[in-house]
C-alpha positions as CSV (number, residue, x, y, z in Angstrom):
1,M,1.4,17.9,-26.1
2,A,1.9,20.0,-22.9
3,A,5.5,20.0,-21.7
4,V,4.2,20.7,-18.2
5,D,0.8,19.8,-16.9
6,V,0.1,20.6,-13.2
7,Q,-3.3,19.3,-12.1
8,S,-5.1,20.4,-9.0
9,V,-1.9,20.5,-6.9
10,R,-1.9,21.3,-3.2
11,K,1.3,21.7,-1.3
12,I,1.0,21.9,2.5
13,Y,4.0,22.2,4.9
14,K,3.6,21.3,8.5
15,R,5.2,23.5,11.2
16,D,4.6,21.9,14.7
17,S,0.8,21.6,14.8
18,Q,0.2,24.3,12.1
19,E,-0.5,23.6,8.5
20,I,0.8,26.1,5.9
21,V,-1.0,25.9,2.6
22,V,1.6,27.1,-0.1
23,L,-0.3,25.9,-3.2
24,D,-4.1,25.5,-3.1
25,G,-5.5,23.4,-5.9
26,L,-3.4,25.0,-8.6
27,S,-3.5,23.9,-12.2
28,L,-1.1,25.0,-14.9
29,E,-0.4,23.9,-18.5
30,V,2.7,24.9,-20.4
31,P,2.7,23.9,-24.1
32,E,6.0,22.5,-25.6
33,G,8.3,25.3,-26.7
34,E,6.7,28.0,-24.6
35,F,8.5,30.6,-22.4
36,V,6.4,31.2,-19.2
37,A,7.2,33.7,-16.4
38,L,5.8,33.1,-12.9
39,M,5.4,36.3,-10.9
40,G,3.9,37.2,-7.5
41,P,4.9,38.5,-4.1
42,S,7.2,36.6,-1.7
43,G,5.5,33.6,-0.2
44,S,3.0,33.3,-3.1
45,G,4.3,29.8,-4.0
46,K,6.3,30.6,-7.2
47,T,9.5,28.7,-6.2
48,T,7.5,25.8,-4.7
49,L,5.7,25.4,-8.0
50,L,9.0,25.5,-9.9
51,N,10.5,22.9,-7.5
52,L,7.4,20.6,-8.2
53,I,7.8,21.0,-11.9
54,A,11.5,20.2,-11.6
55,G,10.9,17.1,-9.5
56,I,12.8,18.5,-6.5
57,D,9.7,18.5,-4.3
58,R,6.5,16.5,-4.3
59,P,2.9,17.8,-4.0
60,T,0.7,16.9,-1.1
61,S,-2.0,16.0,-3.6
62,G,-2.6,16.4,-7.3
63,K,-0.5,15.5,-10.3
64,V,2.6,16.9,-11.9
65,I,3.2,15.6,-15.4
66,V,6.3,16.8,-17.2
67,S,7.3,15.6,-20.7
68,G,4.7,12.8,-20.4
69,T,5.9,11.5,-17.1
70,D,3.8,11.7,-13.9
71,L,6.4,12.6,-11.4
72,T,4.1,11.7,-8.5
73,T,4.4,8.0,-9.4
74,L,8.3,7.9,-9.3
75,S,10.3,6.8,-6.3
76,E,13.5,8.8,-5.4
77,G,16.0,6.8,-7.5
78,P,14.0,6.9,-10.8
79,L,13.0,10.5,-10.1
80,A,16.6,11.6,-9.8
81,K,17.5,9.8,-13.0
82,W,14.5,11.4,-14.8
83,R,15.5,14.8,-13.5
84,S,19.1,14.5,-14.8
85,R,17.8,13.8,-18.3
86,N,14.8,16.1,-18.6
87,I,15.4,19.2,-16.5
88,G,18.0,22.0,-16.7
89,F,18.4,24.2,-13.7
90,I,19.3,27.9,-13.7
91,F,19.6,29.5,-10.2
92,Q,20.0,33.1,-9.0
93,F,23.5,32.4,-7.5
94,Y,25.0,30.2,-10.3
95,N,26.0,27.3,-7.9
96,L,29.3,26.8,-9.8
97,I,32.1,24.8,-8.1
98,P,35.0,27.2,-7.6
99,V,37.8,24.6,-8.0
100,L,36.5,23.5,-11.4
101,T,37.0,25.4,-14.7
102,A,34.1,26.6,-16.7
103,V,34.2,23.5,-19.0
104,E,34.5,21.2,-16.0
105,N,31.4,22.8,-14.4
106,V,29.4,22.5,-17.6
107,E,30.5,18.8,-17.9
108,L,29.2,17.9,-14.4
109,P,25.7,16.7,-15.4
110,L,27.2,14.4,-18.1
111,L,29.1,12.5,-15.4
112,L,25.8,10.8,-14.7
113,T,25.6,9.5,-18.2
114,K,27.5,6.7,-20.0
115,L,29.2,9.1,-22.5
116,P,32.9,8.6,-22.8
117,R,35.1,11.4,-21.5
118,K,36.0,12.8,-25.0
119,Q,32.3,13.1,-25.9
120,R,31.5,14.7,-22.6
121,R,34.1,17.4,-23.1
122,E,33.0,18.0,-26.7
123,R,29.4,18.5,-25.6
124,A,30.5,20.8,-22.8
125,M,32.4,22.9,-25.2
126,T,29.4,23.0,-27.6
127,A,27.3,24.3,-24.7
128,L,29.9,27.0,-23.9
129,K,29.9,28.0,-27.6
130,I,26.1,28.4,-27.5
131,V,26.4,30.8,-24.5
132,G,29.3,32.7,-26.1
133,L,32.0,31.6,-23.7
134,A,34.1,29.0,-25.6
135,D,37.1,31.3,-25.1
136,R,36.7,31.2,-21.3
137,S,36.4,27.4,-21.0
138,H,39.5,27.1,-18.9
139,H,38.8,30.0,-16.6
140,Y,37.7,29.4,-13.0
141,P,34.5,31.0,-11.7
142,R,36.6,33.7,-9.7
143,Q,38.1,34.8,-13.0
144,L,34.6,35.5,-14.5
145,S,32.1,38.3,-14.1
146,G,28.7,37.6,-12.6
147,G,27.1,37.6,-16.1
148,Q,29.7,35.2,-17.4
149,E,29.2,32.9,-14.4
150,Q,25.5,32.8,-15.1
151,R,26.2,32.0,-18.7
152,V,28.4,29.1,-17.6
153,A,25.5,28.0,-15.4
154,I,23.1,28.1,-18.4
155,A,25.5,26.1,-20.5
156,R,25.6,23.5,-17.7
157,A,21.7,23.5,-17.7
158,V,21.5,22.8,-21.4
159,V,24.4,20.4,-21.9
160,A,22.3,17.3,-21.4
161,D,19.7,18.6,-23.9
162,P,16.8,18.7,-21.3
163,A,13.2,19.1,-22.4
164,V,12.5,21.8,-19.9
165,L,14.6,24.6,-18.4
166,V,13.5,26.0,-15.0
167,A,15.0,29.3,-14.0
168,D,14.7,30.8,-10.5
169,E,15.4,34.5,-10.5
170,P,18.1,34.1,-13.2
171,T,18.8,37.8,-13.3
172,G,18.3,38.6,-9.6
173,D,22.0,38.9,-8.8
174,L,23.1,40.8,-12.0
175,D,23.5,44.4,-13.1
176,A,21.2,45.7,-15.8
177,K,23.6,45.0,-18.7
178,S,24.4,41.5,-17.7
179,A,20.7,40.8,-17.0
180,E,19.9,41.9,-20.5
181,E,22.5,39.5,-22.0
182,I,21.1,36.6,-19.9
183,L,17.5,37.4,-21.0
184,N,18.6,37.6,-24.6
185,L,20.3,34.2,-24.2
186,L,17.1,32.6,-22.7
187,Q,15.1,34.0,-25.6
188,T,17.5,32.4,-28.0
189,L,17.3,29.1,-26.3
190,N,13.5,29.3,-26.5
191,S,13.2,30.5,-30.1
192,D,16.2,28.8,-31.8
193,F,16.6,25.7,-29.7
194,K,12.9,25.2,-28.9
195,K,13.5,24.9,-25.2
196,T,10.5,25.1,-22.9
197,I,11.3,27.6,-20.2
198,V,9.5,28.2,-16.9
199,M,11.0,31.2,-15.1
200,V,10.3,32.7,-11.7
201,T,11.1,36.4,-11.5
202,H,10.3,39.5,-9.5
203,D,11.5,41.7,-12.4
204,P,8.8,43.0,-14.8
205,R,11.5,43.6,-17.4
206,A,12.5,39.9,-17.3
207,A,8.8,38.8,-17.3
208,C,8.2,40.8,-20.5
209,R,10.6,38.5,-22.4
210,A,8.3,35.5,-21.8
211,H,5.4,34.7,-24.1
212,I,3.1,34.1,-21.1
213,E,3.1,35.8,-17.7
214,R,1.3,34.0,-14.9
215,H,0.7,35.8,-11.5
216,L,0.4,33.8,-8.3
217,D,-1.0,35.0,-5.0
218,K,-1.3,32.9,-1.9
219,G,-0.9,29.7,-3.8
220,V,-3.5,30.5,-6.4
221,L,-3.0,31.5,-10.1
222,M,-4.7,34.9,-10.5
223,T,-4.0,36.5,-13.8
224,T,-2.5,35.7,-17.2
225,V,-0.8,38.0,-19.7
226,E,0.0,36.6,-23.1
227,R,2.3,38.3,-25.6
228,H,3.3,36.4,-28.7
229,D,4.8,39.4,-30.3
230,V,7.9,39.4,-28.0
231,A,10.8,41.0,-29.8
232,A,13.7,38.9,-31.0
233,P,16.8,39.0,-28.8
234,V,19.0,42.0,-29.4
235,G,21.4,41.1,-32.2
236,A,19.2,38.3,-33.4
237,R,17.0,40.4,-35.7
């Protein structure tokens, strides 16, 4: 089954009397367990497509089916609940809360669940172990490097065990070494934990880590590059 099935989607924004077509009849299928990179110039519709897949935005027309649920049929309340259970978000600028420790930041999505406090904390610690930061669990964001902050953000994204991870320029604010570590981590989440990942990136080196590279231009999917011989993450061989 496809983890993501975008069918003939159009997205039009209105500015005064002008209509701006951001996505123009776009269709995209992402099989379960795939790692897909979306590339294209600024304004090509990459982030809009990611937001539709994540249930943050709605299409003007067409269908967006993720993990078997047609998001276009859900009202705001059920959509928010669905999003919290099925989607993990990784942003360029981490979006950590500065007054919370690493483990408290990771635990945030679980506050929407009925898990008791002890279990929430245990799951948050497990997620921090996965990203290699268990020893920094009680550090605040200001006490972490940019790469460590992004790893905390990734732990927060996976703590509720979502079906799909959406990543918007996850290495865009990092130096080369930290970016490499984050890309290794994303590959591990894909290969070892079978997470379906859809990543928007401008960086060809980041896109090369994905199995499938899709290029957008003016709201239309143009080209596809498939590479199923992607090397294992450094240190995972």
